[in-house]
C-alpha positions in Angstrom: 171.7 -11.0 64.6 170.8 -7.3 63.3 172.1 -4.3 65.3 169.5 -2.1 67.1 169.7 1.6 66.5 168.1 2.9 69.4 166.9 6.8 69.9 169.8 8.6 71.6 170.3 10.7 74.8 171.6 13.8 73.1 171.2 15.9 76.3 171.0 15.5 79.9 167.1 16.9 80.3 166.1 14.4 77.3 163.9 12.2 78.0 162.2 11.6 74.4 162.5 13.2 71.5 161.2 13.9 67.7 162.3 11.6 64.9 162.5 14.9 62.2 164.0 12.6 59.2 165.5 9.8 58.3 169.3 9.9 56.1 169.3 6.9 54.9 165.8 4.5 53.6 165.7 0.5 53.8 168.4 -1.1 51.6 171.1 1.5 51.6 174.8 0.7 52.6 175.3 2.2 55.9 178.9 3.1 56.9 180.2 4.0 60.1 180.3 7.9 60.6 177.8 8.5 58.0 174.7 10.8 59.1 171.4 8.3 59.9 168.5 10.6 60.8 167.8 14.5 62.6 166.8 14.3 66.2 165.0 17.3 67.4 165.9 17.0 71.5 164.8 19.5 74.0 167.3 21.8 72.9 168.0 21.8 69.2 168.2 19.3 66.3 170.7 17.4 65.7 172.2 15.0 63.3 173.3 11.0 64.7 176.0 9.2 63.0 175.9 5.3 62.6 178.7 3.5 64.9 178.2 0.2 62.8 178.2 -0.4 58.9 175.7 -2.9 57.2 172.2 -1.9 55.3 169.4 -0.1 56.8 167.0 -3.1 57.1 164.4 -1.8 58.7 162.9 1.6 59.4 160.9 0.8 62.6 160.2 4.8 63.3 159.7 7.0 60.8 160.3 10.4 60.4 158.4 12.2 61.4 156.7 10.7 64.5 156.9 12.7 68.0 157.7 12.0 71.5 160.0 9.1 71.0 161.1 7.7 73.9 165.2 7.4 74.5 166.5 3.9 73.9 163.4 2.8 72.2 164.0 1.1 68.4 164.3 3.0 65.6 165.2 1.2 63.2 167.4 -2.3 62.1 170.9 -2.6 60.6 171.6 -6.3 58.8 175.2 -7.0 59.2 177.2 -8.6 56.5 176.2 -12.4 55.5 172.4 -11.4 56.8 169.3 -11.8 55.0 166.6 -9.9 55.5 164.2 -12.7 56.9 165.9 -12.6 60.1 164.0 -9.0 60.3 161.0 -11.3 60.2 162.2 -13.8 62.9 163.7 -13.4 66.2 163.3 -9.9 66.2 159.7 -9.3 65.3 158.2 -9.6 69.0 160.9 -7.4 70.8 159.8 -4.8 68.2 156.3 -5.1 68.9 157.1 -4.4 72.7 159.0 -1.5 71.9 156.1 0.4 69.9 153.8 -0.3 72.5 156.1 0.7 75.6 156.6 3.8 73.6 153.1 5.2 73.6 154.1 7.4 70.9 151.7 10.6 70.2 152.0 11.2 66.1 152.0 13.7 64.1 149.3 13.1 60.9 152.2 12.2 58.9 153.4 9.1 62.3 149.8 8.5 63.1 150.1 5.3 61.6 151.9 3.9 64.0 154.2 0.8 62.4 154.2 -2.6 63.3 156.5 -5.6 62.9 154.0 -8.6 63.4 153.1 -9.4 59.5 151.5 -13.2 58.1 154.2 -16.0 57.5 153.9 -15.8 53.8 154.1 -11.8 53.6 157.6 -10.9 51.7 160.5 -9.5 54.0 160.2 -6.1 52.9 156.6 -5.8 53.5 155.7 -1.8 54.4 155.3 -1.5 58.4 151.4 -0.6 58.6 148.5 0.5 60.7 146.9 -1.7 63.6 143.2 -1.6 63.0 140.4 -1.4 65.5 137.0 -1.9 64.3 133.5 -2.2 65.0 130.6 -4.7 63.9 131.2 -7.3 61.2 131.1 -7.9 57.6 130.5 -4.6 55.7 129.6 -2.7 58.4 132.9 -2.7 60.7 134.7 0.2 61.1 138.0 0.8 60.7 140.2 3.3 62.5 143.8 3.4 64.2 143.9 3.2 68.3 144.8 7.4 68.5 141.8 8.0 65.8 139.3 5.6 67.8 140.2 7.6 71.3 140.0 10.5 69.8 136.6 10.3 68.4 135.4 8.8 71.9 136.5 12.1 73.5 135.2 14.8 71.0 132.5 12.5 71.1 132.3 12.1 67.4 130.7 9.3 65.8 133.4 7.2 63.7 130.8 6.0 61.4 130.5 9.6 60.0 133.7 10.0 59.8 135.0 9.0 56.1 138.8 7.6 56.2 141.9 9.0 54.8 144.0 6.3 55.3 145.3 3.2 53.8 142.2 1.3 52.5 139.5 3.8 53.8 141.3 3.2 57.4 139.7 6.6 60.0 143.5 8.0 61.1 143.5 11.3 63.3 143.6 13.9 60.9 140.1 12.6 59.6 138.7 13.1 63.5 140.6 16.8 63.9 138.5 17.6 61.2 135.4 16.7 62.4 136.1 19.6 65.5 134.9 19.1 68.8 131.4 18.3 69.6 130.9 20.6 72.5 127.8 21.1 74.2 125.8 24.7 73.6 125.6 27.1 76.5 123.6 29.2 77.6 124.0 33.3 76.8 121.6 35.5 78.0 118.5 33.1 77.6 119.4 31.2 74.2 121.2 28.4 73.3 124.7 29.3 71.3 127.5 26.6 70.5 130.8 27.0 72.3 132.8 27.9 69.4 130.7 31.0 69.2 131.3 32.2 72.7 134.9 32.6 72.3 136.8 34.2 69.5 138.6 32.2 66.7 142.6 31.0 67.3 145.4 29.2 66.2 146.6 26.0 67.6 150.6 25.8 67.7 152.3 22.6 68.8 154.5 22.7 71.4 158.1 22.0 70.3 160.5 20.1 72.5 162.7 23.2 73.7 159.3 25.2 74.8 157.9 22.1 76.9 161.4 21.8 78.3 161.7 25.8 78.7 157.9 25.9 80.2 158.9 23.0 82.5 162.3 24.6 84.1 160.6 28.1 84.3 157.9 27.0 86.5 160.1 24.2 88.6 162.3 27.8 89.1 159.9 30.1 90.1 158.3 27.4 92.8 161.7 26.3 94.3 164.3 29.4 93.8 163.0 31.8 96.4 163.7 35.2 93.8 164.5 38.6 94.8 165.8 41.5 92.8 168.4 43.9 93.0 168.0 47.3 90.3 171.6 49.0 89.7 171.6 51.9 86.8 174.6 52.2 85.0 175.8 54.9 82.7 177.1 54.1 79.6 178.0 57.2 77.3 181.9 56.1 78.0 181.0 52.4 76.9 179.2 53.8 73.6 182.3 56.2 72.7 184.8 53.0 73.2 182.5 50.7 71.1 182.4 53.2 68.1 186.3 54.1 68.3 186.9 50.7 67.9 184.0 49.6 65.2 185.9 52.3 63.0 188.8 50.1 62.5 187.0 46.8 62.2 184.8 45.1 59.1 181.1 44.9 59.4 181.1 41.5 60.1 183.5 42.1 63.3 181.9 44.9 65.2 181.4 44.9 68.9 178.0 45.2 70.3 177.1 46.7 73.9 176.1 43.1 74.6 180.1 41.7 73.9 181.1 44.3 77.0 177.9 43.0 79.4 179.3 39.8 78.9 183.0 40.5 79.6 181.8 42.9 82.4 179.6 39.9 83.9 182.6 37.5 83.9 185.7 39.9 85.3 182.6 41.3 88.1 182.3 37.3 88.7 186.3 36.5 89.5 185.9 39.5 91.5 183.1 38.5 93.5 183.1 34.2 93.0 180.6 33.6 95.5 178.0 35.1 92.9 179.3 32.4 90.5 177.3 30.1 92.3 174.9 27.7 91.6 172.2 25.1 93.7 173.4 21.8 94.7 170.6 20.2 97.0 172.8 20.1 100.4 175.3 22.4 99.3 176.4 25.3 97.1 178.8 25.3 94.1 181.5 27.7 93.7 182.8 27.9 90.0 186.2 28.8 89.3 185.1 29.8 85.7 183.2 32.2 84.4 181.0 30.9 82.0 178.2 32.9 80.7 175.1 31.3 79.0 173.5 34.1 77.0 169.5 34.3 76.2 168.8 34.0 72.3 165.6 34.3 70.8 165.0 31.3 68.0 161.5 30.1 66.3 162.0 26.8 68.5 162.0 29.1 72.0 164.6 30.1 74.1 167.9 28.8 74.0 171.3 29.9 75.9 174.6 29.1 74.1 177.8 29.7 76.7 180.7 31.9 76.4 183.4 29.8 78.2 185.8 31.3 80.7 184.7 35.0 79.2 186.9 36.5 81.7 189.7 35.5 79.9 189.2 36.3 76.6 189.2 39.8 74.0 185.9 41.6 73.3 187.0 40.9 70.0 186.7 36.9 70.2 183.5 36.8 72.4 181.9 39.0 69.9 182.8 36.1 67.4 182.0 33.5 69.4 178.8 34.9 69.9 178.3 35.9 66.3 178.8 31.8 65.7 176.9 30.7 68.6 173.3 32.6 67.7 173.6 31.9 64.2 173.9 28.0 65.3 171.0 28.7 68.1 168.6 29.8 65.6 169.0 27.2 62.7 168.8 24.3 65.9 172.3 23.4 65.2 173.6 23.8 68.5 175.9 21.2 69.8 175.6 19.7 73.5 178.7 21.5 74.9 177.9 24.7 73.1 174.6 25.0 75.8 174.9 22.5 78.6 176.4 24.3 81.6 177.0 27.4 82.5 177.8 29.3 85.7 175.7 32.2 85.5 173.2 33.6 82.9 172.5 36.9 80.7 169.1 38.3 79.0 169.5 41.0 77.2 166.5 42.9 75.8 168.0 46.6 75.1 168.1 46.3 71.0 164.0 45.8 72.0 163.8 49.2 73.4 162.7 47.8 76.9 163.8 49.9 79.6 164.3 47.2 82.7 162.8 44.1 83.5 163.5 41.1 86.1 164.3 37.5 84.3 163.4 34.2 85.6 166.6 32.6 87.1 168.3 29.3 85.2 168.4 26.9 87.6 170.6 25.7 89.1 172.8 28.7 88.4 172.2 31.4 91.4 171.7 34.4 89.2 171.1 36.0 86.1 171.3 39.6 84.9 168.1 41.2 83.4 169.8 44.5 80.9 167.5 47.2 79.6 168.0 49.8 77.0 170.6 52.7 77.0 168.6 55.8 77.3 169.1 59.2 77.5 167.9 61.4 80.7 168.8 63.8 83.2 171.3 63.3 85.6 172.9 65.4 88.4 176.8 65.2 88.6 178.6 68.0 90.9 175.2 70.1 91.6 174.7 70.6 87.6 171.9 68.6 85.8 173.7 66.8 82.7 172.2 64.6 80.2 173.8 61.2 80.3 173.0 57.5 78.7 171.6 55.3 81.6 171.2 51.3 81.1 168.9 49.4 83.7 170.3 46.5 85.0 168.6 44.0 87.3 170.2 41.1 89.1 167.7 37.8 89.4 168.9 36.0 92.7 168.3 33.2 94.0 168.4 33.4 98.1 169.7 30.2 98.7 172.5 30.4 96.9 173.5 34.1 97.0 172.8 36.5 99.8 171.7 40.3 99.2 175.2 42.2 100.4 176.9 39.4 97.9 174.4 40.5 95.1 175.2 44.1 95.6 178.8 43.5 95.3 179.0 42.0 92.1 176.7 45.0 90.9 178.9 47.5 92.0 182.2 45.7 90.2 180.0 45.2 87.2 179.2 49.1 87.2 182.5 49.8 87.8 183.5 47.9 84.4 180.6 49.2 82.3 180.9 53.0 83.5 185.0 52.4 82.9 185.3 50.2 79.7 189.1 50.7 79.9 189.1 48.4 83.3 188.4 45.5 80.8 191.5 45.7 79.2 193.8 46.6 82.8 
């Protein structure tokens, strides 16, 4: 019996994924450990390896298909001695049921939902074809995919007016989309105007799985976590001087950033105030004994939060090296699950973009996130005299179910001590 290749669950929050690319084609020999395909999850694009050996007998889900459910059948592997004819026998009904139940939504390349049902005289290597639905009989019959038919009905588009670009002239999703929405005209100032003239032109950007999950989690956070905010001003002239002194002796690729100091300071302050290193557990509060800092990184796919683990135990140089590596992987969509799953406290730093201050949304189930702004020179009073100092505003967003105001204030004071006097980070 052929080995079933299933859509894997590559993260705890993954319920579906996009099958980006197949690295093997039908008929190719597959060995255990070889890369089979690339899957886009809710966090990153990852490669999946073969765990069995054989011949890739059938690609059930073609590359480019989106929203493939976890555990859905995506391919079949023929074991040693098996003939391709077995693909057309006992597995046929099960494959069809899997495809129908997975409710795939497709990109233009994958609008042709594959089916494995074929005539008994068909070749065992027959290419998957598109389910056809039609209206009328004989030459008047219109052939269209089910998805294209539903879209046409929703848009009010007459199928007979569309020329199909699919196999044998079949109407597919892209053909319907090209017709545009047939919206009802609207009355404006006594005149009838088409709806598309009432609004400015716009471009639709398809959501990645990462952005879908971000939207879901941020809405969940604001709806369920009672946020409150604490802001503190940190003078960073001593930190900037220390950074300059350190970087004079380092290669360009090894230089320490202000963000590296901030990560270290957060971790050390959490060790001083462990009550702030906490998460909501529903009927309990979790107090962590490790300071694993999730750092927000912007990527084309959306915001991701790679983790510097046990940051209080690491030198600034090690933190800097890890962050450079994690940022590169995050922006390339190559983070591994252990590099972004978990974390006990989050950091969002927009200082490099010139943002003076802001408040970040908590990353559930964590109890806190620190938003760090740009250091700016301003007048301050010291010992009755006005002096110029570089001030960095830091705002702590707190889940009041997890951390009280006094605990948040205590954490910020220890953080400020570290930032104001960076030598404390190495004591």
